[in-house]
C-alpha positions in Angstrom: 16.2 -25.7 -98.1 17.6 -28.5 -99.1 14.7 -31.5 -100.0 11.3 -31.0 -101.3 8.8 -33.5 -100.2 5.6 -33.3 -102.4 2.1 -33.3 -101.0 -0.6 -35.8 -101.6 -1.0 -34.7 -105.0 1.7 -34.3 -107.6 3.2 -31.2 -108.0 5.3 -29.2 -110.3 7.8 -26.9 -110.4 9.5 -24.5 -112.2 13.1 -23.0 -111.3 14.6 -20.0 -113.1 18.5 -20.0 -113.5 20.3 -20.5 -110.2 23.1 -17.6 -109.7 25.8 -19.5 -107.8 29.3 -18.4 -106.5 32.0 -19.1 -104.0 29.7 -17.2 -101.0 26.0 -17.4 -102.1 23.6 -19.4 -104.1 20.2 -17.7 -105.3 17.0 -18.8 -107.1 13.5 -18.1 -108.1 11.0 -21.0 -108.0 7.3 -21.3 -109.2 5.0 -23.5 -107.9 1.7 -24.9 -110.1 0.7 -26.6 -106.9 1.3 -26.9 -103.3 4.6 -28.7 -102.0 6.5 -29.1 -98.9 9.9 -28.0 -98.3 11.9 -29.9 -95.9 15.5 -29.5 -94.9 18.0 -27.7 -93.0 20.2 -24.5 -93.6 23.9 -25.3 -94.5 26.1 -24.9 -91.7 27.9 -21.5 -91.2 25.2 -20.2 -93.5 21.7 -17.7 -93.7 19.2 -17.6 -95.7 16.5 -15.1 -96.5 13.4 -16.0 -98.1 10.5 -14.2 -99.6 7.4 -15.8 -100.9 4.9 -14.3 -103.8 1.6 -15.6 -103.1 -1.9 -13.8 -104.8 -4.3 -16.1 -103.0 -3.6 -18.0 -99.7 -0.4 -17.7 -98.0 2.4 -20.4 -97.2 3.1 -21.9 -94.1 6.5 -22.2 -92.5 7.2 -24.4 -89.2 3.5 -24.7 -89.3 2.4 -21.1 -89.0 1.1 -19.0 -92.0 3.6 -16.1 -93.1 1.7 -12.7 -93.7 2.4 -10.9 -96.6 5.1 -8.1 -94.7 7.3 -10.8 -93.7 10.1 -12.8 -95.1 12.2 -16.1 -93.9 15.5 -15.8 -92.2 17.0 -19.1 -90.8 20.2 -19.3 -89.6 22.9 -22.4 -89.7 21.9 -25.8 -89.0 18.0 -24.6 -88.3 15.5 -27.2 -89.5 12.5 -25.8 -91.6 9.1 -27.0 -93.2 8.1 -24.8 -95.5 4.4 -25.7 -97.4 3.9 -23.6 -100.5 1.2 -22.8 -102.3 -0.4 -23.0 -106.2 0.6 -20.4 -108.3 3.4 -19.0 -105.8 6.7 -18.2 -106.5 9.6 -18.3 -103.6 12.9 -16.4 -103.8 15.8 -17.5 -101.8 19.3 -16.3 -101.0 22.0 -18.5 -99.1 25.2 -16.5 -98.1 28.0 -17.7 -95.5 27.6 -16.0 -92.0 31.1 -14.3 -92.5 29.8 -12.3 -95.6 26.5 -11.6 -94.2 27.8 -10.0 -90.8 30.5 -7.8 -92.9 27.8 -6.5 -95.3 25.6 -5.6 -92.1 28.8 -4.3 -90.8 30.0 -2.4 -93.7 26.8 -1.2 -95.1 25.2 0.0 -91.8 22.2 -2.1 -92.5 20.1 -3.6 -90.1 20.4 -6.9 -89.1 17.4 -9.0 -89.9 18.8 -12.1 -88.0 19.0 -10.6 -84.8 15.6 -9.0 -85.0 14.1 -11.5 -86.1 10.8 -13.9 -84.4 10.2 -17.5 -84.5 11.8 -17.8 -88.1 10.5 -14.6 -89.6 11.3 -10.7 -90.1 8.5 -8.4 -90.0 8.9 -5.7 -92.8 7.5 -2.3 -91.8 5.7 -1.6 -95.1 4.6 -4.0 -97.8 6.4 -1.7 -100.4 9.5 -3.0 -99.2 8.9 -6.3 -99.6 8.0 -5.7 -103.1 11.3 -3.7 -103.7 13.0 -6.8 -102.1 11.4 -8.7 -105.0 12.4 -6.5 -107.4 15.9 -6.9 -106.3 16.0 -10.4 -106.9 14.3 -10.5 -110.6 16.8 -8.0 -111.0 19.8 -10.0 -110.5 18.4 -13.3 -111.2 18.5 -14.8 -114.7 16.0 -16.9 -116.8 16.9 -19.4 -119.1 14.9 -18.0 -122.1 16.8 -14.6 -121.9 19.4 -13.9 -124.6 23.2 -14.9 -124.0 24.3 -11.2 -124.2 21.6 -10.0 -121.6 22.6 -12.7 -119.2 26.5 -11.5 -119.7 25.4 -8.3 -119.2 23.2 -9.3 -115.9 26.3 -11.5 -115.0 28.8 -8.5 -115.0 26.2 -6.2 -113.3 26.1 -8.8 -110.3 29.9 -9.4 -110.3 30.1 -7.8 -107.0 29.4 -10.5 -104.1 27.9 -8.0 -101.7 25.8 -6.3 -104.4 22.7 -8.9 -104.3 22.7 -8.7 -100.2 23.2 -5.3 -99.9 20.1 -4.7 -102.1 18.4 -7.0 -100.4 18.6 -6.1 -97.2 18.5 -2.3 -97.7 15.2 -3.0 -99.8 13.6 -4.2 -96.3 15.4 -1.2 -94.7 12.7 1.6 -93.5 13.8 5.0 -94.6 12.5 8.5 -94.1 9.0 8.7 -91.6 9.0 4.5 -92.2 12.2 4.6 -89.9 10.1 6.4 -87.4 7.4 4.9 -84.6 4.9 2.8 -87.0 1.8 4.8 -87.7 -1.5 3.5 -85.0 -2.9 2.2 -88.7 -0.3 -0.2 -88.7 -1.0 -1.4 -85.3 -4.4 -1.9 -86.3 -3.4 -3.6 -89.3 -1.4 -6.3 -87.4 -4.6 -7.1 -85.3 -6.7 -7.1 -88.1 -5.1 -10.1 -90.2 -4.6 -11.9 -86.5 -8.4 -11.7 -86.0 -8.9 -12.5 -89.5 -7.0 -15.7 -89.1 -8.3 -16.4 -86.0 -11.9 -16.6 -87.4 -11.5 -17.4 -91.0 -15.3 -19.0 -91.5 -16.9 -16.0 -89.6 -19.0 -13.8 -91.6 -16.5 -11.0 -91.3 -16.6 -7.8 -93.3 -15.2 -4.1 -92.7 -18.2 -3.3 -90.5 -17.2 -6.4 -88.0 -13.5 -5.5 -87.9 -14.0 -1.9 -87.3 -16.0 -2.6 -84.6 -13.9 -5.6 -83.2 -11.2 -3.3 -83.5 -12.5 -0.3 -82.0 -11.0 1.8 -85.2 -12.6 3.4 -88.4 -13.2 2.2 -91.9 -10.4 5.1 -93.4 -7.3 3.8 -90.9 -8.2 0.0 -91.0 -8.3 -0.2 -95.2 -5.2 2.4 -95.5 -3.2 0.4 -92.9 -4.1 -2.5 -94.6 -3.2 -1.9 -97.9 -0.1 0.0 -96.8 1.2 -2.9 -94.4 -0.1 -5.8 -96.5 -0.6 -4.7 -100.3 -4.0 -5.8 -100.3 -7.3 -4.4 -98.9 -8.8 -6.5 -95.8 -12.0 -7.7 -97.9 -9.5 -8.6 -100.5 -7.4 -10.5 -98.4 -10.5 -12.5 -96.2 -11.8 -13.6 -99.9 -8.3 -15.0 -101.0 -8.0 -16.8 -97.5 -11.4 -18.3 -97.9 -10.7 -19.5 -101.6 -8.0 -21.2 -100.3 -9.7 -23.0 -97.3 -12.0 -23.8 -100.1 -9.4 -25.6 -102.0 -8.1 -27.6 -99.2 -11.2 -28.9 -98.3 -12.1 -30.0 -101.6 -8.4 -31.7 -102.0 -9.2 -33.2 -98.7 -12.8 -34.2 -99.4 -13.8 -32.4 -96.3 -17.6 -32.1 -97.1 -19.8 -33.8 -99.2 -20.3 -31.3 -102.3 -18.9 -28.1 -103.5 -22.3 -26.2 -102.4 -21.6 -27.5 -98.3 -17.8 -26.7 -98.6 -18.8 -23.1 -100.2 -21.4 -22.2 -97.7 -19.2 -23.7 -94.8 -16.5 -21.1 -95.6 -19.5 -18.1 -95.7 -19.8 -17.8 -100.1 -23.5 -17.7 -100.2 -23.5 -16.4 -103.7 -22.5 -19.9 -105.7 -21.9 -18.1 -109.1 -20.0 -15.4 -108.0 -18.0 -18.0 -105.8 -17.4 -19.9 -109.1 -15.9 -17.0 -111.2 -13.7 -16.2 -108.4 -12.1 -19.5 -108.0 -11.7 -20.0 -111.0 -10.0 -16.7 -111.7 -7.9 -18.0 -108.7 -7.1 -21.7 -109.4 -7.6 -21.7 -113.1 -10.1 -24.2 -112.8 -13.9 -24.6 -111.3 -14.6 -25.9 -107.9 -16.1 -28.9 -109.7 -13.0 -29.6 -111.3 -11.0 -29.8 -108.0 -13.4 -31.8 -106.8 -14.0 -34.2 -109.1 -9.9 -34.6 -110.1 -9.3 -35.5 -106.1 -12.1 -37.6 -105.8 -11.1 -39.5 -108.7 -7.3 -39.7 -107.1 -8.3 -40.8 -103.7 -10.7 -43.5 -105.2 -7.6 -45.1 -107.4 -6.1 -47.0 -104.9 -9.6 -48.6 -104.0 -9.8 -49.5 -107.5 -6.5 -50.9 -107.9 -7.1 -53.2 -104.8 -10.1 -54.5 -105.8 
């Protein structure tokens, strides 16, 4: 992804030190606000990207990325990636020859061959977290001491090391390599149903009935696959929709916006929103109403 197109509202980003050599580029970028990245994968290259977002999900080519999915892009492919506030994006780009050599020499899974629509679905969320840990271990921060940076550089001297470690982190082992348990299939069906019905009054009872399963299977399968509980995921998804509607001024008031997304206890809603975004819903609404009104005032 080579260019950044900010959303309608000013966005800020913080990029840690880029690690780059003759065959790879790697970075970690934190976004304070929503921004859209638009670009193409460089010729004869492969790009892997992993999102770390605690509240809402980013979108890749107009589809929301699930918590257990990573982005896998091939030479020349277009990508439109919309980040979420407080999201960290990890990216690794390497040439196709290097990628193929690593896969063959280390008996790794071919995430490029097994992807679906620019995405590769990881068997277990713990593997996604392991991959993020790999990124963090190899990336340096501008705030680190020169000695620590040098030690990290020496540690990553082998050009294959990061790519191999990353793909291995995404490779199921032991029981995970066998046929996925039924609870993970249930979790996948649950998250699709949640996204198809974002403003319905969903809870565990409704999901269990819809999926014809048990509370235990749904809860454990969801946590194992996506790293969070179904109820927490639903709440965060609704908070993200509320924020988008407040930014777009979809509804006349904050209360109407909250009610539309099934937040009926307004004090609890306000606290959850402030915990997630660092400001109250009223502050979000007031700021964006002011921003939208500004051009009109300038034309008067």
